[in-house]
NUVEXFI-241429 format. One record per residue (C-alpha): residue number from 1; x, y, z. Coordinates in nm, 4 decimals, decimal comma. Each point is the difference from the previous one (the first is absolute). Layout:
BEGIN
(NUM (X Y Z)),
...
***
This chain:
BEGIN
(1 (0,9811 1,9911 -4,2297)),
(2 (-0,0530 -0,2754 -0,2575)),
(3 (-0,1271 0,0938 -0,3482)),
(4 (-0,3804 -0,0275 -0,0313)),
(5 (-0,1781 -0,2648 -0,2107)),
(6 (0,0233 0,0969 -0,3663)),
(7 (0,3375 0,1708 0,0373)),
(8 (0,2533 -0,1017 -0,2617)),
(9 (0,3549 0,0584 -0,1139)),
(10 (0,1491 -0,0780 -0,3388)),
(11 (0,3518 -0,0400 -0,1348)),
(12 (0,1182 -0,0423 -0,3593)),
(13 (0,1878 -0,2920 -0,1456)),
(14 (0,3533 0,0449 -0,1283)),
(15 (0,2379 -0,0998 -0,2771)),
(16 (0,3762 0,0032 0,0562)),
(17 (0,1183 0,1559 -0,3239)),
(18 (0,3755 -0,0326 0,0537)),
(19 (0,2605 -0,0962 0,2585)),
(20 (-0,1336 -0,3443 0,0868)),
(21 (0,2433 -0,2163 0,2003)),
(22 (0,2523 0,2856 0,0068)),
(23 (-0,2198 0,1811 0,2530)),
(24 (0,0613 -0,2835 0,2454)),
(25 (0,3699 0,0946 -0,0099)),
(26 (-0,0746 0,3668 0,0642)),
(27 (-0,0429 0,0982 -0,3646)),
(28 (-0,2655 0,2314 -0,1391)),
(29 (-0,3451 -0,1280 -0,0941)),
(30 (-0,2577 0,1898 -0,2052)),
(31 (-0,3534 -0,0940 0,1022)),
(32 (-0,3390 0,1184 -0,1271)),
(33 (-0,3319 -0,0134 0,1813)),
(34 (-0,2730 -0,1200 -0,2375)),
(35 (-0,3713 0,0636 -0,0200)),
(36 (-0,1283 -0,3258 0,1448)),
(37 (-0,0713 0,0196 0,3711)),
(38 (-0,0280 -0,2183 0,3051)),
(39 (-0,2947 0,1060 0,2157)),
(40 (-0,0135 -0,0519 0,3778)),
(41 (-0,3396 0,0419 0,1657)),
(42 (-0,1523 -0,0234 0,3443)),
(43 (-0,2679 -0,2636 -0,0449)),
(44 (-0,2454 -0,1749 0,2287)),
(45 (0,0764 -0,3187 -0,1906)),
(46 (0,3702 -0,0182 -0,0835)),
(47 (0,0759 -0,2751 -0,2484)),
(48 (0,2935 -0,2265 -0,0755)),
(49 (0,2932 -0,1276 0,2048)),
(50 (0,2566 0,2359 0,1479)),
(51 (0,3074 0,0273 -0,2192)),
(52 (0,3419 0,0023 0,1690)),
(53 (0,0332 0,3624 -0,1081)),
(54 (-0,3234 0,1045 0,1718)),
(55 (0,0876 -0,2036 0,3088)),
(56 (0,3362 0,1777 0,0186)),
(57 (-0,1704 0,3348 -0,0609)),
(58 (-0,2329 -0,0614 0,2949)),
(59 (0,2936 -0,0736 0,2293)),
(60 (0,1857 0,3128 -0,1104)),
(61 (-0,3073 0,2210 0,0399)),
(62 (-0,0665 -0,1434 0,3463)),
(63 (0,3566 0,0707 0,1124)),
(64 (0,0105 0,3588 -0,1270)),
(65 (-0,3594 0,1273 -0,0103)),
(66 (-0,1574 -0,2170 0,2685)),
(67 (-0,2631 -0,2708 0,0325)),
(68 (-0,2920 0,2197 -0,1068)),
(69 (0,1558 0,0552 -0,3419)),
(70 (0,1018 -0,3646 -0,0260)),
(71 (-0,3601 -0,1106 0,0591)),
(72 (-0,0842 0,1487 -0,3402)),
(73 (0,1571 -0,3145 -0,1446)),
(74 (-0,2763 -0,2079 0,1622)),
(75 (-0,2484 0,1678 -0,2343)),
(76 (0,2321 0,0456 -0,2948)),
(77 (-0,0777 -0,0912 -0,3580)),
(78 (0,2736 0,0503 -0,2608)),
(79 (-0,0840 -0,0286 -0,3687)),
(80 (0,2968 -0,0446 -0,2366)),
(81 (-0,1940 -0,1347 -0,2988)),
(82 (0,0901 0,3027 -0,2127)),
(83 (0,3652 -0,1042 0,0294)),
(84 (-0,0545 -0,3493 -0,1363)),
(85 (-0,1507 -0,1833 -0,2961)),
(86 (-0,2478 -0,2277 0,1696)),
(87 (0,2061 -0,2434 0,2060)),
(88 (0,3243 0,0877 -0,1801)),
(89 (0,2265 0,2691 0,1382)),
(90 (0,1285 0,2641 -0,2384)),
(91 (0,3017 0,1123 0,2007)),
(92 (-0,1395 0,3408 0,0941)),
(93 (0,1017 -0,0036 0,3654)),
(94 (-0,3285 -0,1102 0,1537)),
(95 (0,1614 -0,0843 0,3357)),
(96 (0,1613 0,3441 0,0279)),
(97 (-0,3220 0,1772 -0,1004)),
(98 (-0,2105 -0,2071 0,2424)),
(99 (0,2424 0,0591 0,2861)),
(100 (0,0177 0,3763 -0,0542)),
(101 (-0,3775 0,0362 -0,0419)),
(102 (-0,0775 -0,2106 0,3075)),
(103 (0,2406 0,1940 0,2222)),
(104 (-0,1292 0,3351 -0,1237)),
(105 (-0,3568 -0,1103 0,0736)),
(106 (0,0811 -0,1326 0,3455)),
(107 (0,1876 0,3175 0,0901)),
(108 (-0,2927 0,2259 -0,0863)),
(109 (0,0494 0,3539 0,1271)),
(110 (0,3224 -0,0968 0,1767)),
(111 (0,1698 -0,0391 -0,3391)),
(112 (-0,1518 0,3054 -0,1664)),
(113 (0,2777 0,2104 -0,1557)),
(114 (0,2630 -0,2480 0,1188)),
(115 (0,1026 -0,1905 -0,3108)),
(116 (0,3490 -0,0720 0,1405)),
(117 (-0,1563 -0,1937 0,2886)),
(118 (-0,2305 -0,1905 -0,2370)),
(119 (0,3073 -0,0972 -0,2009)),
(120 (0,2028 -0,0976 0,3083)),
(121 (-0,2771 -0,2233 0,1319)),
(122 (-0,0627 -0,1576 -0,3410)),
(123 (0,3705 -0,0657 -0,0582)),
(124 (0,0244 -0,1709 0,3382)),
(125 (-0,3087 -0,2140 -0,0631)),
(126 (0,1032 -0,0906 -0,3540)),
(127 (0,3497 -0,0985 0,1113)),
(128 (-0,1380 -0,2183 0,2805)),
(129 (-0,2319 -0,1820 -0,2396)),
(130 (0,2737 -0,0489 -0,2590)),
(131 (0,2291 -0,1428 0,2681)),
(132 (-0,2454 -0,2860 0,0540)),
(133 (0,0921 -0,1109 -0,3531)),
(134 (0,3705 0,0538 0,0509)),
(135 (-0,0115 0,3022 -0,2323)),
(136 (0,1113 0,3592 0,0402)),
(137 (-0,1151 0,2794 -0,2281)),
(138 (0,1277 0,3516 -0,0529)),
(139 (-0,3212 0,1729 0,1091)),
(140 (-0,0172 0,1893 -0,3306)),
(141 (-0,3456 -0,1395 -0,0761)),
(142 (-0,1442 0,1110 0,3347)),
(143 (0,1431 0,3500 -0,0355)),
(144 (-0,1231 0,0318 -0,3581)),
(145 (-0,3613 -0,0912 0,0731)),
(146 (-0,0058 0,2316 0,3012)),
(147 (0,1326 0,2975 -0,1989)),
(148 (-0,1622 -0,0580 -0,3407)),
(149 (0,1442 0,1252 -0,3281)),
(150 (0,3490 -0,1053 -0,1076)),
(151 (0,2879 -0,0075 0,2460)),
(152 (0,3674 -0,0754 0,0069)),
(153 (0,0803 -0,2058 0,3091)),
(154 (0,3407 -0,0722 0,1460)),
(155 (0,0696 -0,1077 0,3567)),
(156 (-0,3189 0,1563 0,1307)),
(157 (0,0503 0,3341 -0,1761)),
(158 (-0,2723 0,1086 -0,2425)),
(159 (0,0347 0,2107 -0,3144)),
(160 (-0,3172 0,1217 -0,1705)),
(161 (0,0039 -0,0570 -0,3762)),
(162 (-0,2343 0,0987 -0,2820)),
(163 (-0,0749 -0,1777 -0,3267)),
(164 (0,0536 0,2545 -0,2785)),
(165 (-0,2875 0,0750 -0,2354)),
(166 (0,2051 -0,1282 -0,2951)),
(167 (0,0385 -0,3472 0,1559)),
(168 (-0,2618 -0,2754 -0,0043)),
(169 (0,0201 -0,2725 0,2653)),
(170 (-0,1978 -0,3057 -0,1031)),
(171 (-0,0317 -0,3437 0,1563)),
(172 (-0,0490 -0,3626 -0,0961)),
(173 (-0,0637 -0,3156 0,1964)),
(174 (0,1932 -0,3171 -0,0673)),
(175 (-0,2857 -0,2255 0,1102)),
(176 (0,2336 -0,1636 0,2530)),
(177 (-0,0075 0,0993 0,3685)),
(178 (0,3466 0,0213 0,1546)),
(179 (0,1005 -0,0849 0,3578)),
(180 (0,2182 0,2926 0,1061)),
(181 (0,1351 -0,1589 0,3184)),
(182 (0,1085 -0,3160 -0,1836)),
(183 (0,1695 0,1935 -0,2806)),
(184 (0,1827 0,2335 0,2378)),
(185 (0,1256 -0,2934 0,2070)),
(186 (0,1201 -0,1795 -0,3141)),
(187 (0,1883 0,3063 -0,1238)),
(188 (0,1618 0,0583 0,3372)),
(189 (0,1084 -0,3648 0,0185)),
(190 (0,1634 0,0237 -0,3427)),
(191 (0,1996 0,3195 0,0574)),
(192 (0,3240 0,0024 -0,1979)),
(193 (0,2313 0,2710 -0,1266)),
(194 (-0,1937 0,0010 -0,3278)),
(195 (-0,3252 0,0390 0,1921)),
(196 (0,1436 0,2943 0,1922)),
(197 (0,0977 0,1658 -0,3276)),
(198 (-0,3552 -0,0494 -0,1275)),
(199 (-0,1424 0,1457 0,3202)),
(200 (0,2183 0,3034 -0,0494)),
(201 (-0,1360 0,0368 -0,3523)),
(202 (-0,3573 -0,0237 0,1327)),
(203 (0,0690 0,2819 0,2455)),
(204 (0,1693 0,2078 -0,2696)),
(205 (-0,3065 -0,0396 -0,2246)),
(206 (-0,2285 0,1057 0,2861)),
(207 (0,2124 0,3079 0,0600)),
(208 (-0,0164 0,0804 -0,3722)),
(209 (-0,3793 -0,0325 0,0040)),
(210 (-0,0323 0,2269 0,3039)),
(211 (0,2282 0,2560 -0,1643)),
(212 (-0,2013 -0,0159 -0,3224)),
(213 (-0,3276 0,0535 0,1854)),
(214 (0,1544 0,2860 0,1947)),
(215 (0,1127 0,1609 -0,3253)),
(216 (-0,3303 -0,0704 -0,1818)),
(217 (0,2031 -0,1847 -0,2637)),
(218 (-0,2269 -0,2619 -0,1555)),
(219 (0,2630 -0,1398 -0,2365)),
(220 (0,2443 -0,0518 0,2860)),
(221 (-0,2736 -0,1701 0,2032)),
(222 (-0,0669 -0,2492 -0,2809)),
(223 (0,3739 -0,0679 -0,0231)),
(224 (0,0198 -0,0524 0,3761)),
(225 (-0,2851 -0,2533 -0,0105)),
(226 (0,1816 -0,1850 -0,2784)),
(227 (0,3206 0,0017 0,2059)),
(228 (-0,1903 -0,1347 0,2994)),
(229 (-0,1360 -0,2821 -0,2133)),
(230 (0,3486 -0,0985 -0,1136)),
(231 (0,1293 0,0125 0,3571)),
(232 (-0,2776 -0,2293 0,1218)),
(233 (0,0848 -0,2494 -0,2756)),
(234 (0,3632 0,0155 0,1135)),
(235 (-0,1072 -0,0755 0,3572)),
(236 (-0,2080 -0,2942 -0,1185)),
(237 (0,2966 -0,1386 -0,1949)),
(238 (0,2390 0,0510 0,2918)),
(239 (-0,2238 -0,1722 0,2547)),
(240 (-0,1773 -0,2597 -0,2120)),
(241 (-0,3346 0,1247 0,1375)),
(242 (-0,2859 0,0356 -0,2514)),
(243 (-0,0613 0,3726 0,0439)),
(244 (-0,0872 0,0996 -0,3578)),
(245 (-0,2862 -0,1771 -0,1807)),
(246 (0,0747 -0,0910 -0,3617)),
(247 (-0,2828 0,2247 -0,1189)),
(248 (0,1925 0,3090 0,1128)),
(249 (0,2432 -0,0309 -0,2917)),
(250 (-0,2885 -0,0472 -0,2435)),
(251 (-0,1812 0,3029 0,1383)),
(252 (0,3197 0,2049 -0,0256)),
(253 (0,0295 -0,0942 -0,3674)),
(254 (-0,3545 0,1245 -0,0667)),
(255 (0,0658 0,3216 0,1934)),
(256 (0,3336 0,0920 -0,1573)),
(257 (-0,1509 0,1443 -0,3220)),
(258 (-0,2167 0,2235 0,2197)),
(259 (0,2995 0,1379 0,1884)),
(260 (-0,1242 -0,1692 0,3182)),
(261 (0,1634 -0,2328 0,2526)),
(262 (-0,1229 -0,2517 0,2561)),
(263 (0,1254 -0,1760 0,3109)),
(264 (-0,1114 -0,2193 0,2855)),
(265 (-0,1002 0,1713 0,3241)),
(266 (0,0579 -0,0894 0,3607)),
(267 (0,1485 -0,3453 0,0489)),
(268 (-0,0705 -0,1006 -0,3601)),
(269 (-0,0816 -0,3587 -0,0861)),
(270 (-0,3501 0,0988 -0,1098)),
(271 (-0,2511 0,2554 0,1273)),
(272 (0,0048 0,3483 -0,1600)),
(273 (0,2157 0,1307 -0,2846)),
(274 (0,0762 0,3707 -0,0452)),
(275 (-0,0029 0,1663 -0,3413)),
(276 (0,1473 0,3477 -0,0486)),
(277 (-0,0810 0,1800 -0,3235)),
(278 (-0,0113 0,3504 -0,1476)),
(279 (-0,3399 0,1606 0,0589)),
(280 (-0,0524 0,0106 -0,3786)),
(281 (-0,0331 -0,3800 0,0028)),
(282 (-0,3634 -0,0834 0,0709)),
(283 (-0,1192 -0,2334 0,2687)),
(284 (-0,1747 -0,2037 -0,2686)),
(285 (0,3286 -0,0533 -0,1826)),
(286 (0,1630 -0,1197 0,3212)),
(287 (-0,2927 -0,2307 0,0768)),
(288 (0,0335 -0,1511 -0,3479)),
(289 (0,3684 -0,0707 0,0630)),
(290 (-0,0865 -0,1575 0,3357)),
(291 (-0,2589 -0,2330 -0,1522)),
(292 (0,2326 -0,0917 -0,2883)),
(293 (0,2537 -0,1108 0,2618)),
(294 (-0,2588 -0,2293 0,1614)),
(295 (-0,0455 0,2226 0,3058)),
(296 (-0,2910 0,1917 0,1522)),
(297 (-0,0414 0,3797 0,0026)),
(298 (-0,0426 0,1286 0,3551)),
(299 (-0,1795 0,3300 0,0410)),
(300 (0,1875 0,1879 0,2715)),
(301 (0,0860 0,3622 0,0625)),
(302 (0,2170 0,1711 0,2582)),
(303 (-0,2143 0,0930 0,3011)),
(304 (0,1167 0,3347 0,1394)),
(305 (-0,1800 -0,0582 0,3317)),
(306 (0,1298 -0,2216 0,2767)),
(307 (-0,1851 -0,1458 0,2961)),
(308 (-0,3216 0,1803 0,0954)),
(309 (-0,2589 -0,0137 0,2782)),
(310 (-0,3778 0,0516 -0,0116)),
(311 (-0,1497 0,0126 0,3505)),
(312 (-0,3605 -0,0128 -0,1158)),
(313 (0,0493 -0,2529 -0,2774)),
(314 (-0,1057 0,2528 -0,2653)),
***
């Protein structure tokens, strides 16, 4: 049975905190779901063109759940405005969130209490859509938005992580949207021995961050974020790809007296920056440092909830 009019499903955005690029080689990534959500609704007047991700999701749902579930896409409306700044993308995984929410909605009762199947379908759809651009992702973003909270992800395996109370995760926006597929392709094309060393350092920093979160060690987490920042700069130097905006170094200089560190997230090149600081450092102090560096504070928090479903649209 198809979901009734007014039914909706939502999925959070995400930020890849550590392990970028290395995860494509089987390394660990640390990914956080964030409290901005894509919303998929059954509507009598669906709006906007079908994205390649939603088109792929429809095909996957049809093959596994049948035509009745797939027909939900004929009345589907997906709103990802919370994951963007007007027409500019922020790099919060809107395609992953939209894909997961749309599949959960279309599945209705058939996907109740079956998060692994939601994830499998969404990974398949996301991979198909990415292939149309000649890209291949790790799937970490899809898994993160389905689960919620903070996860460690390596080769499909998921480790639940918790941000300790003594650690503050804060975010900034560079003002420059980044094209993940283009950056990933450029890095892969420029692989050298030096690049491989940098990728190893990125994975090592991600492992250090996961260990610090597991041990509730805020100081070690800040150090791991700093190490991840250095490793990303090493990858940029080794490949000649502009992965680290110049403002990152300026922001780091403003943060150092506060005992805080910052780094790019995801593919880098723009989008969202992560700041890790002791809880004693106020959000206002971090926002001041962000503005002084010519960047924009971005109000985000870790969202502990993953994809959800509301059959009556309440």
